[in-house]
PQR file with spaces between the fields and no chain letter, atoms N, CA, C, O and H, PARSE charges and radii, in Angstrom:
ATOM       1  N    MET     1      -7.623    8.228   13.365 -0.4000 1.5000
ATOM       2  CA   MET     1      -6.222    8.213   13.606 -0.0000 2.0000
ATOM       3  C    MET     1      -5.869    9.489   13.913  0.5500 1.7000
ATOM       4  O    MET     1      -6.428   10.457   13.397 -0.5500 1.4000
ATOM       5  N    THR     2      -4.901    9.585   14.788 -0.4000 1.5000
ATOM       6  CA   THR     2      -4.468   10.991   15.291 -0.0000 2.0000
ATOM       7  C    THR     2      -3.404   11.569   14.301  0.5500 1.7000
ATOM       8  O    THR     2      -2.843   10.803   13.519 -0.5500 1.4000
ATOM       9  H    THR     2      -4.447    8.799   15.207  0.4000 1.0000
ATOM      10  N    ARG     3      -3.167   12.665   14.315 -0.4000 1.5000
ATOM      11  CA   ARG     3      -2.012   13.212   13.567 -0.0000 2.0000
ATOM      12  C    ARG     3      -0.707   12.793   13.871  0.5500 1.7000
ATOM      13  O    ARG     3       0.178   12.732   13.019 -0.5500 1.4000
ATOM      14  H    ARG     3      -3.622   13.288   14.950  0.4000 1.0000
ATOM      15  N    GLN     4      -0.567   12.527   14.955 -0.4000 1.5000
ATOM      16  CA   GLN     4       0.805   11.846   15.593 -0.0000 2.0000
ATOM      17  C    GLN     4       0.948   10.528   15.084  0.5500 1.7000
ATOM      18  O    GLN     4       2.075   10.143   14.774 -0.5500 1.4000
ATOM      19  H    GLN     4      -1.287   12.576   15.647  0.4000 1.0000
ATOM      20  N    ALA     5      -0.167    9.682   14.936 -0.4000 1.5000
ATOM      21  CA   ALA     5      -0.125    8.305   14.498 -0.0000 2.0000
ATOM      22  C    ALA     5       0.325    8.403   12.944  0.5500 1.7000
ATOM      23  O    ALA     5       1.183    7.644   12.494 -0.5500 1.4000
ATOM      24  H    ALA     5      -1.083    9.994   15.188  0.4000 1.0000
ATOM      25  N    VAL     6      -0.342    9.431   12.124 -0.4000 1.5000
ATOM      26  CA   VAL     6      -0.001    9.393   10.762 -0.0000 2.0000
ATOM      27  C    VAL     6       1.290    9.741   10.528  0.5500 1.7000
ATOM      28  O    VAL     6       1.936    9.142    9.668 -0.5500 1.4000
ATOM      29  H    VAL     6      -1.039   10.047   12.489  0.4000 1.0000
ATOM      30  N    SER     7       1.848   10.788   11.287 -0.4000 1.5000
ATOM      31  CA   SER     7       3.232   11.209   11.097 -0.0000 2.0000
ATOM      32  C    SER     7       4.339    9.980   11.343  0.5500 1.7000
ATOM      33  O    SER     7       5.376    9.840   10.695 -0.5500 1.4000
ATOM      34  H    SER     7       1.323   11.275   11.985  0.4000 1.0000
ATOM      35  N    LYS     8       3.914    9.195   12.340 -0.4000 1.5000
ATOM      36  CA   LYS     8       4.748    8.119   12.652 -0.0000 2.0000
ATOM      37  C    LYS     8       4.786    7.191   11.518  0.5500 1.7000
ATOM      38  O    LYS     8       5.883    6.805   11.114 -0.5500 1.4000
ATOM      39  H    LYS     8       3.071    9.309   12.867  0.4000 1.0000
ATOM      40  N    HIS     9       3.798    6.829   11.013 -0.4000 1.5000
ATOM      41  CA   HIS     9       3.675    5.971    9.859 -0.0000 2.0000
ATOM      42  C    HIS     9       4.442    6.346    8.432  0.5500 1.7000
ATOM      43  O    HIS     9       5.054    5.626    7.642 -0.5500 1.4000
ATOM      44  H    HIS     9       2.907    7.143   11.341  0.4000 1.0000
ATOM      45  N    LEU    10       4.167    7.716    8.428 -0.4000 1.5000
ATOM      46  CA   LEU    10       4.791    8.308    7.260 -0.0000 2.0000
ATOM      47  C    LEU    10       6.280    8.301    7.341  0.5500 1.7000
ATOM      48  O    LEU    10       6.948    8.096    6.327 -0.5500 1.4000
ATOM      49  H    LEU    10       3.670    8.301    9.069  0.4000 1.0000
ATOM      50  N    ARG    11       6.852    8.525    8.553 -0.4000 1.5000
ATOM      51  CA   ARG    11       8.311    8.568    8.994 -0.0000 2.0000
ATOM      52  C    ARG    11       8.706    6.965    8.714  0.5500 1.7000
ATOM      53  O    ARG    11       9.704    6.745    8.027 -0.5500 1.4000
ATOM      54  H    ARG    11       6.310    8.691    9.377  0.4000 1.0000
ATOM      55  N    VAL    12       8.055    6.029    9.156 -0.4000 1.5000
ATOM      56  CA   VAL    12       8.543    4.751    8.987 -0.0000 2.0000
ATOM      57  C    VAL    12       8.571    4.335    7.301  0.5500 1.7000
ATOM      58  O    VAL    12       9.451    3.679    6.743 -0.5500 1.4000
ATOM      59  H    VAL    12       7.245    6.208    9.714  0.4000 1.0000
ATOM      60  N    LEU    13       7.499    4.846    6.756 -0.4000 1.5000
ATOM      61  CA   LEU    13       7.459    4.582    5.271 -0.0000 2.0000
ATOM      62  C    LEU    13       8.713    5.394    4.468  0.5500 1.7000
ATOM      63  O    LEU    13       9.317    4.968    3.484 -0.5500 1.4000
ATOM      64  H    LEU    13       6.785    5.379    7.209  0.4000 1.0000
ATOM      65  N    ALA    14       8.897    6.467    5.046 -0.4000 1.5000
ATOM      66  CA   ALA    14      10.179    7.371    4.522 -0.0000 2.0000
ATOM      67  C    ALA    14      11.507    6.502    4.685  0.5500 1.7000
ATOM      68  O    ALA    14      12.339    6.383    3.785 -0.5500 1.4000
ATOM      69  H    ALA    14       8.406    6.814    5.846  0.4000 1.0000
ATOM      70  N    GLY    15      11.603    5.914    5.933 -0.4000 1.5000
ATOM      71  CA   GLY    15      12.815    5.170    6.335 -0.0000 2.0000
ATOM      72  C    GLY    15      12.911    4.111    5.611  0.5500 1.7000
ATOM      73  O    GLY    15      14.036    3.614    5.551 -0.5500 1.4000
ATOM      74  H    GLY    15      10.928    6.011    6.664  0.4000 1.0000
ATOM      75  N    ALA    16      11.845    3.475    4.884 -0.4000 1.5000
ATOM      76  CA   ALA    16      11.864    2.463    4.033 -0.0000 2.0000
ATOM      77  C    ALA    16      12.136    2.967    2.478  0.5500 1.7000
ATOM      78  O    ALA    16      12.457    2.221    1.554 -0.5500 1.4000
ATOM      79  H    ALA    16      10.932    3.879    4.932  0.4000 1.0000
ATOM      80  N    GLY    17      11.963    4.206    2.406 -0.4000 1.5000
ATOM      81  CA   GLY    17      12.219    4.649    0.921 -0.0000 2.0000
ATOM      82  C    GLY    17      10.985    4.721    0.175  0.5500 1.7000
ATOM      83  O    GLY    17      11.031    5.185   -0.965 -0.5500 1.4000
ATOM      84  H    GLY    17      11.702    4.813    3.157  0.4000 1.0000
ATOM      85  N    LEU    18       9.840    4.310    0.679 -0.4000 1.5000
ATOM      86  CA   LEU    18       8.652    4.206    0.058 -0.0000 2.0000
ATOM      87  C    LEU    18       7.780    5.639   -0.220  0.5500 1.7000
ATOM      88  O    LEU    18       6.901    5.781   -1.070 -0.5500 1.4000
ATOM      89  H    LEU    18       9.803    3.934    1.605  0.4000 1.0000
ATOM      90  N    VAL    19       8.207    6.519    0.606 -0.4000 1.5000
ATOM      91  CA   VAL    19       7.712    7.932    0.521 -0.0000 2.0000
ATOM      92  C    VAL    19       8.786    8.901    0.711  0.5500 1.7000
ATOM      93  O    VAL    19       9.822    8.509    1.248 -0.5500 1.4000
ATOM      94  H    VAL    19       8.922    6.403    1.296  0.4000 1.0000
ATOM      95  N    ARG    20       8.672   10.133    0.336 -0.4000 1.5000
ATOM      96  CA   ARG    20       9.623   11.133    0.504 -0.0000 2.0000
ATOM      97  C    ARG    20       8.878   12.321    1.023  0.5500 1.7000
ATOM      98  O    ARG    20       7.819   12.677    0.505 -0.5500 1.4000
ATOM      99  H    ARG    20       7.830   10.452   -0.101  0.4000 1.0000
ATOM     100  N    GLY    21       9.428   12.949    2.058 -0.4000 1.5000
ATOM     101  CA   GLY    21       8.780   14.155    2.677 -0.0000 2.0000
ATOM     102  C    GLY    21       9.566   15.397    2.347  0.5500 1.7000
ATOM     103  O    GLY    21      10.788   15.305    2.227 -0.5500 1.4000
ATOM     104  H    GLY    21      10.289   12.660    2.478  0.4000 1.0000
ATOM     105  N    VAL    22       8.924   16.606    2.185 -0.4000 1.5000
ATOM     106  CA   VAL    22       9.604   17.983    2.059 -0.0000 2.0000
ATOM     107  C    VAL    22       8.925   18.777    3.120  0.5500 1.7000
ATOM     108  O    VAL    22       7.708   18.671    3.273 -0.5500 1.4000
ATOM     109  H    VAL    22       7.931   16.681    2.283  0.4000 1.0000
ATOM     110  N    ARG    23       9.562   19.475    3.775 -0.4000 1.5000
ATOM     111  CA   ARG    23       9.190   20.374    4.724 -0.0000 2.0000
ATOM     112  C    ARG    23       9.058   21.850    4.118  0.5500 1.7000
ATOM     113  O    ARG    23      10.011   22.489    3.672 -0.5500 1.4000
ATOM     114  H    ARG    23      10.550   19.562    3.650  0.4000 1.0000
ATOM     115  N    ARG    24       7.820   22.265    4.165 -0.4000 1.5000
ATOM     116  CA   ARG    24       7.541   23.855    3.707 -0.0000 2.0000
ATOM     117  C    ARG    24       6.883   24.448    4.683  0.5500 1.7000
ATOM     118  O    ARG    24       5.671   24.298    4.836 -0.5500 1.4000
ATOM     119  H    ARG    24       7.046   21.746    4.527  0.4000 1.0000
ATOM     120  N    GLY    25       7.709   25.271    5.533 -0.4000 1.5000
ATOM     121  CA   GLY    25       7.232   25.945    6.657 -0.0000 2.0000
ATOM     122  C    GLY    25       6.762   24.984    7.656  0.5500 1.7000
ATOM     123  O    GLY    25       7.548   24.105    8.009 -0.5500 1.4000
ATOM     124  H    GLY    25       8.694   25.393    5.409  0.4000 1.0000
ATOM     125  N    ARG    26       5.584   25.034    8.159 -0.4000 1.5000
ATOM     126  CA   ARG    26       5.040   24.351    9.223 -0.0000 2.0000
ATOM     127  C    ARG    26       4.382   22.988    8.677  0.5500 1.7000
ATOM     128  O    ARG    26       4.011   22.113    9.460 -0.5500 1.4000
ATOM     129  H    ARG    26       4.946   25.748    7.871  0.4000 1.0000
ATOM     130  N    GLU    27       4.272   22.875    7.388 -0.4000 1.5000
ATOM     131  CA   GLU    27       3.540   21.615    6.583 -0.0000 2.0000
ATOM     132  C    GLU    27       4.673   20.894    6.120  0.5500 1.7000
ATOM     133  O    GLU    27       5.753   21.449    5.917 -0.5500 1.4000
ATOM     134  H    GLU    27       4.573   23.586    6.753  0.4000 1.0000
ATOM     135  N    SER    28       4.443   19.485    5.914 -0.4000 1.5000
ATOM     136  CA   SER    28       5.188   18.461    5.339 -0.0000 2.0000
ATOM     137  C    SER    28       4.488   17.940    4.123  0.5500 1.7000
ATOM     138  O    SER    28       3.344   17.509    4.269 -0.5500 1.4000
ATOM     139  H    SER    28       3.565   19.034    6.079  0.4000 1.0000
ATOM     140  N    LEU    29       5.005   17.932    3.025 -0.4000 1.5000
ATOM     141  CA   LEU    29       4.301   17.394    1.822 -0.0000 2.0000
ATOM     142  C    LEU    29       4.981   16.061    1.606  0.5500 1.7000
ATOM     143  O    LEU    29       6.202   15.930    1.699 -0.5500 1.4000
ATOM     144  H    LEU    29       5.934   18.282    2.906  0.4000 1.0000
ATOM     145  N    TRP    30       4.123   15.047    1.305 -0.4000 1.5000
ATOM     146  CA   TRP    30       4.718   13.765    1.092 -0.0000 2.0000
ATOM     147  C    TRP    30       4.307   13.316   -0.334  0.5500 1.7000
ATOM     148  O    TRP    30       3.222   13.534   -0.875 -0.5500 1.4000
ATOM     149  H    TRP    30       3.131   15.154    1.229  0.4000 1.0000
ATOM     150  N    ARG    31       5.397   12.630   -0.859 -0.4000 1.5000
ATOM     151  CA   ARG    31       5.143   11.968   -2.196 -0.0000 2.0000
ATOM     152  C    ARG    31       5.618   10.480   -2.293  0.5500 1.7000
ATOM     153  O    ARG    31       6.694   10.095   -1.834 -0.5500 1.4000
ATOM     154  H    ARG    31       6.278   12.452   -0.420  0.4000 1.0000
ATOM     155  N    LEU    32       4.772    9.733   -2.892 -0.4000 1.5000
ATOM     156  CA   LEU    32       5.258    8.399   -3.127 -0.0000 2.0000
ATOM     157  C    LEU    32       6.245    8.139   -3.852  0.5500 1.7000
ATOM     158  O    LEU    32       6.375    8.860   -4.841 -0.5500 1.4000
ATOM     159  H    LEU    32       3.898   10.046   -3.264  0.4000 1.0000
ATOM     160  N    GLU    33       7.168    7.149   -3.647 -0.4000 1.5000
ATOM     161  CA   GLU    33       8.218    6.664   -4.683 -0.0000 2.0000
ATOM     162  C    GLU    33       7.748    5.482   -5.515  0.5500 1.7000
ATOM     163  O    GLU    33       7.961    4.354   -5.070 -0.5500 1.4000
ATOM     164  H    GLU    33       7.063    6.563   -2.843  0.4000 1.0000
ATOM     165  N    PRO    34       7.199    5.614   -6.549 -0.5600 1.5000
ATOM     166  CA   PRO    34       6.530    4.562   -7.202  0.2800 2.0000
ATOM     167  C    PRO    34       7.582    3.237   -7.664  0.5500 1.7000
ATOM     168  O    PRO    34       7.251    2.052   -7.620 -0.5500 1.4000
ATOM     169  N    SER    35       8.751    3.698   -8.054 -0.4000 1.5000
ATOM     170  CA   SER    35       9.790    2.609   -8.032 -0.0000 2.0000
ATOM     171  C    SER    35       9.968    1.704   -6.903  0.5500 1.7000
ATOM     172  O    SER    35       9.961    0.475   -6.970 -0.5500 1.4000
ATOM     173  H    SER    35       9.020    4.661   -8.090  0.4000 1.0000
ATOM     174  N    ARG    36      10.127    2.414   -5.864 -0.4000 1.5000
ATOM     175  CA   ARG    36      10.299    1.732   -4.486 -0.0000 2.0000
ATOM     176  C    ARG    36       9.170    0.937   -4.305  0.5500 1.7000
ATOM     177  O    ARG    36       9.391   -0.234   -3.994 -0.5500 1.4000
ATOM     178  H    ARG    36      10.133    3.412   -5.809  0.4000 1.0000
ATOM     179  N    LEU    37       7.735    1.377   -4.454 -0.4000 1.5000
ATOM     180  CA   LEU    37       6.715    0.711   -4.314 -0.0000 2.0000
ATOM     181  C    LEU    37       6.636   -0.621   -5.249  0.5500 1.7000
ATOM     182  O    LEU    37       6.213   -1.728   -4.913 -0.5500 1.4000
ATOM     183  H    LEU    37       7.555    2.328   -4.706  0.4000 1.0000
ATOM     184  N    ASP    38       7.052   -0.299   -6.258 -0.4000 1.5000
ATOM     185  CA   ASP    38       7.286   -1.627   -7.163 -0.0000 2.0000
ATOM     186  C    ASP    38       8.114   -2.699   -6.803  0.5500 1.7000
ATOM     187  O    ASP    38       7.815   -3.879   -6.990 -0.5500 1.4000
ATOM     188  H    ASP    38       7.395    0.599   -6.531  0.4000 1.0000
ATOM     189  N    ASP    39       9.312   -2.238   -6.210 -0.4000 1.5000
ATOM     190  CA   ASP    39      10.309   -3.131   -5.520 -0.0000 2.0000
ATOM     191  C    ASP    39       9.539   -3.973   -4.369  0.5500 1.7000
ATOM     192  O    ASP    39       9.561   -5.199   -4.259 -0.5500 1.4000
ATOM     193  H    ASP    39       9.555   -1.280   -6.058  0.4000 1.0000
ATOM     194  N    ALA    40       8.836   -3.033   -3.513 -0.4000 1.5000
ATOM     195  CA   ALA    40       8.283   -3.786   -2.307 -0.0000 2.0000
ATOM     196  C    ALA    40       7.233   -4.689   -2.799  0.5500 1.7000
ATOM     197  O    ALA    40       7.078   -5.758   -2.208 -0.5500 1.4000
ATOM     198  H    ALA    40       8.818   -2.037   -3.602  0.4000 1.0000
ATOM     199  N    ARG    41       6.455   -4.379   -3.858 -0.4000 1.5000
ATOM     200  CA   ARG    41       5.279   -5.357   -4.268 -0.0000 2.0000
ATOM     201  C    ARG    41       5.947   -6.497   -4.697  0.5500 1.7000
ATOM     202  O    ARG    41       5.575   -7.562   -4.204 -0.5500 1.4000
ATOM     203  H    ARG    41       6.581   -3.511   -4.338  0.4000 1.0000
ATOM     204  N    ARG    42       7.070   -6.513   -5.704 -0.4000 1.5000
ATOM     205  CA   ARG    42       7.663   -7.716   -6.017 -0.0000 2.0000
ATOM     206  C    ARG    42       8.180   -8.621   -4.856  0.5500 1.7000
ATOM     207  O    ARG    42       7.954   -9.827   -4.765 -0.5500 1.4000
ATOM     208  H    ARG    42       7.372   -5.648   -6.105  0.4000 1.0000
ATOM     209  N    SER    43       8.908   -7.867   -3.980 -0.4000 1.5000
ATOM     210  CA   SER    43       9.433   -8.674   -2.648 -0.0000 2.0000
ATOM     211  C    SER    43       8.121   -9.337   -1.904  0.5500 1.7000
ATOM     212  O    SER    43       8.172  -10.518   -1.563 -0.5500 1.4000
ATOM     213  H    SER    43       9.092   -6.887   -4.053  0.4000 1.0000
ATOM     214  N    LEU    44       7.149   -8.682   -1.703 -0.4000 1.5000
ATOM     215  CA   LEU    44       6.042   -9.197   -1.059 -0.0000 2.0000
ATOM     216  C    LEU    44       5.237  -10.302   -1.872  0.5500 1.7000
ATOM     217  O    LEU    44       4.567  -11.162   -1.300 -0.5500 1.4000
ATOM     218  H    LEU    44       7.108   -7.722   -1.980  0.4000 1.0000
ATOM     219  N    ASP    45       5.342  -10.222   -3.081 -0.4000 1.5000
ATOM     220  CA   ASP    45       4.760  -11.350   -4.163 -0.0000 2.0000
ATOM     221  C    ASP    45       5.846  -12.528   -4.088  0.5500 1.7000
ATOM     222  O    ASP    45       5.381  -13.640   -4.339 -0.5500 1.4000
ATOM     223  H    ASP    45       5.887   -9.524   -3.546  0.4000 1.0000
ATOM     224  N    HIS    46       7.024  -12.483   -3.827 -0.4000 1.5000
ATOM     225  CA   HIS    46       7.984  -13.405   -3.759 -0.0000 2.0000
ATOM     226  C    HIS    46       7.794  -14.219   -2.375  0.5500 1.7000
ATOM     227  O    HIS    46       7.836  -15.449   -2.348 -0.5500 1.4000
ATOM     228  H    HIS    46       7.402  -11.580   -3.623  0.4000 1.0000
ATOM     229  N    ILE    47       7.571  -13.381   -1.176 -0.4000 1.5000
ATOM     230  CA   ILE    47       7.327  -13.990    0.004 -0.0000 2.0000
ATOM     231  C    ILE    47       5.957  -14.660   -0.037  0.5500 1.7000
ATOM     232  O    ILE    47       5.916  -15.760    0.513 -0.5500 1.4000
ATOM     233  H    ILE    47       7.537  -12.382   -1.199  0.4000 1.0000
ATOM     234  N    SER    48       4.897  -14.236   -0.549 -0.4000 1.5000
ATOM     235  CA   SER    48       3.713  -14.724   -0.642 -0.0000 2.0000
ATOM     236  C    SER    48       3.708  -16.064   -1.409  0.5500 1.7000
ATOM     237  O    SER    48       2.888  -16.926   -1.095 -0.5500 1.4000
ATOM     238  H    SER    48       4.930  -13.342   -0.996  0.4000 1.0000
ATOM     239  N    ARG    49       4.579  -16.264   -2.387 -0.4000 1.5000
ATOM     240  CA   ARG    49       4.728  -17.509   -3.039 -0.0000 2.0000
ATOM     241  C    ARG    49       5.469  -18.431   -2.477  0.5500 1.7000
ATOM     242  O    ARG    49       5.365  -19.615   -2.799 -0.5500 1.4000
ATOM     243  H    ARG    49       5.245  -15.563   -2.642  0.4000 1.0000
ATOM     244  N    GLN    50       6.394  -17.958   -1.474 -0.4000 1.5000
ATOM     245  CA   GLN    50       7.077  -19.066   -0.661 -0.0000 2.0000
ATOM     246  C    GLN    50       6.106  -19.614    0.549  0.5500 1.7000
ATOM     247  O    GLN    50       6.232  -20.748    1.011 -0.5500 1.4000
ATOM     248  H    GLN    50       6.478  -16.997   -1.212  0.4000 1.0000
ATOM     249  N    TRP    51       5.147  -18.694    0.992 -0.4000 1.5000
ATOM     250  CA   TRP    51       4.330  -19.205    1.984 -0.0000 2.0000
ATOM     251  C    TRP    51       3.219  -19.983    1.309  0.5500 1.7000
ATOM     252  O    TRP    51       2.568  -20.759    2.009 -0.5500 1.4000
ATOM     253  H    TRP    51       5.045  -17.773    0.616  0.4000 1.0000
ATOM     254  N    ASP    52       2.953  -19.868    0.112 -0.4000 1.5000
ATOM     255  CA   ASP    52       1.968  -20.692   -0.423 -0.0000 2.0000
ATOM     256  C    ASP    52       2.632  -22.043   -0.562  0.5500 1.7000
ATOM     257  O    ASP    52       2.013  -23.075   -0.304 -0.5500 1.4000
ATOM     258  H    ASP    52       3.482  -19.238   -0.457  0.4000 1.0000
ATOM     259  N    GLN    53       3.879  -22.040   -0.963 -0.4000 1.5000
ATOM     260  CA   GLN    53       4.713  -23.436   -1.157 -0.0000 2.0000
ATOM     261  C    GLN    53       4.722  -24.125    0.126  0.5500 1.7000
ATOM     262  O    GLN    53       4.304  -25.278    0.230 -0.5500 1.4000
ATOM     263  H    GLN    53       4.382  -21.202   -1.173  0.4000 1.0000
ATOM     264  N    ALA    54       5.192  -23.444    1.127 -0.4000 1.5000
ATOM     265  CA   ALA    54       5.402  -24.164    2.360 -0.0000 2.0000
ATOM     266  C    ALA    54       3.981  -24.585    2.992  0.5500 1.7000
ATOM     267  O    ALA    54       3.830  -25.624    3.635 -0.5500 1.4000
ATOM     268  H    ALA    54       5.531  -22.507    1.043  0.4000 1.0000
ATOM     269  N    LEU    55       3.036  -23.725    2.754 -0.4000 1.5000
ATOM     270  CA   LEU    55       1.634  -24.176    3.303 -0.0000 2.0000
ATOM     271  C    LEU    55       1.073  -25.477    2.503  0.5500 1.7000
ATOM     272  O    LEU    55       0.307  -26.265    3.057 -0.5500 1.4000
ATOM     273  H    LEU    55       3.159  -22.880    2.232  0.4000 1.0000
ATOM     274  N    GLY    56       1.485  -25.635    1.233 -0.4000 1.5000
ATOM     275  CA   GLY    56       1.043  -26.681    0.302 -0.0000 2.0000
ATOM     276  C    GLY    56       1.839  -27.911    0.868  0.5500 1.7000
ATOM     277  O    GLY    56       1.308  -29.014    0.991 -0.5500 1.4000
ATOM     278  H    GLY    56       2.107  -24.995    0.783  0.4000 1.0000
ATOM     279  N    ARG    57       3.088  -27.666    1.190 -0.4000 1.5000
ATOM     280  CA   ARG    57       3.913  -28.896    1.707 -0.0000 2.0000
ATOM     281  C    ARG    57       3.299  -29.459    2.937  0.5500 1.7000
ATOM     282  O    ARG    57       3.105  -30.656    3.153 -0.5500 1.4000
ATOM     283  H    ARG    57       3.519  -26.769    1.090  0.4000 1.0000
ATOM     284  N    LEU    58       3.012  -28.450    3.726 -0.4000 1.5000
ATOM     285  CA   LEU    58       2.442  -28.769    5.080 -0.0000 2.0000
ATOM     286  C    LEU    58       1.094  -29.418    4.988  0.5500 1.7000
ATOM     287  O    LEU    58       0.763  -30.330    5.745 -0.5500 1.4000
ATOM     288  H    LEU    58       3.170  -27.479    3.551  0.4000 1.0000
ATOM     289  N    ARG    59       0.245  -28.881    3.951 -0.4000 1.5000
ATOM     290  CA   ARG    59      -1.135  -29.490    3.702 -0.0000 2.0000
ATOM     291  C    ARG    59      -0.761  -30.957    3.149  0.5500 1.7000
ATOM     292  O    ARG    59      -1.445  -31.843    3.663 -0.5500 1.4000
ATOM     293  H    ARG    59       0.514  -28.140    3.336  0.4000 1.0000
ATOM     294  N    ALA    60       0.085  -31.340    2.306 -0.4000 1.5000
ATOM     295  CA   ALA    60       0.170  -32.630    1.744 -0.0000 2.0000
ATOM     296  C    ALA    60       0.730  -33.452    2.775  0.5500 1.7000
ATOM     297  O    ALA    60       0.426  -34.644    2.829 -0.5500 1.4000
ATOM     298  H    ALA    60       0.640  -30.620    1.889  0.4000 1.0000
ATOM     299  N    LEU    61       1.559  -32.905    3.641 -0.4000 1.5000
ATOM     300  CA   LEU    61       2.104  -33.866    4.982 -0.0000 2.0000
ATOM     301  C    LEU    61       0.833  -34.246    5.760  0.5500 1.7000
ATOM     302  O    LEU    61       0.573  -35.415    6.044 -0.5500 1.4000
ATOM     303  H    LEU    61       1.806  -31.936    3.597  0.4000 1.0000
ATOM     304  N    VAL    62       0.006  -33.139    6.108 -0.4000 1.5000
ATOM     305  CA   VAL    62      -0.998  -33.618    7.059 -0.0000 2.0000
ATOM     306  C    VAL    62      -1.890  -34.392    6.398  0.5500 1.7000
ATOM     307  O    VAL    62      -2.425  -35.321    7.004 -0.5500 1.4000
ATOM     308  H    VAL    62       0.217  -32.190    5.877  0.4000 1.0000
ATOM     309  N    GLU    63      -2.168  -34.158    5.166 -0.4000 1.5000
ATOM     310  CA   GLU    63      -3.421  -35.071    4.504 -0.0000 2.0000
ATOM     311  C    GLU    63      -2.844  -36.491    4.236  0.5500 1.7000
ATOM     312  O    GLU    63      -3.601  -37.422    3.960 -0.5500 1.4000
ATOM     313  H    GLU    63      -1.734  -33.403    4.674  0.4000 1.0000
ATOM     314  N    ASP    64      -1.506  -36.646    4.319 -0.4000 1.5000
ATOM     315  CA   ASP    64      -1.023  -38.269    3.987 -0.0000 2.0000
ATOM     316  C    ASP    64      -1.071  -38.955    5.301  0.5500 1.7000
ATOM     317  O    ASP    64      -0.774  -40.147    5.387 -0.5500 1.4000
ATOM     318  H    ASP    64      -0.891  -35.890    4.543  0.4000 1.0000
């Protein structure tokens, strides 16, 4: 992965509040935001449960 690609991904994560960057001279230091990661995990778990329920309903419909 190129340096530019990593920088782009880090900027996207920073925009979502999942990481925080600090510029020191020519370097950027990045830090995870654990509380925001926990929020994201809970949201993804909720979405996963919704998909599981929807797929379960679809499976029941198809099998009937």
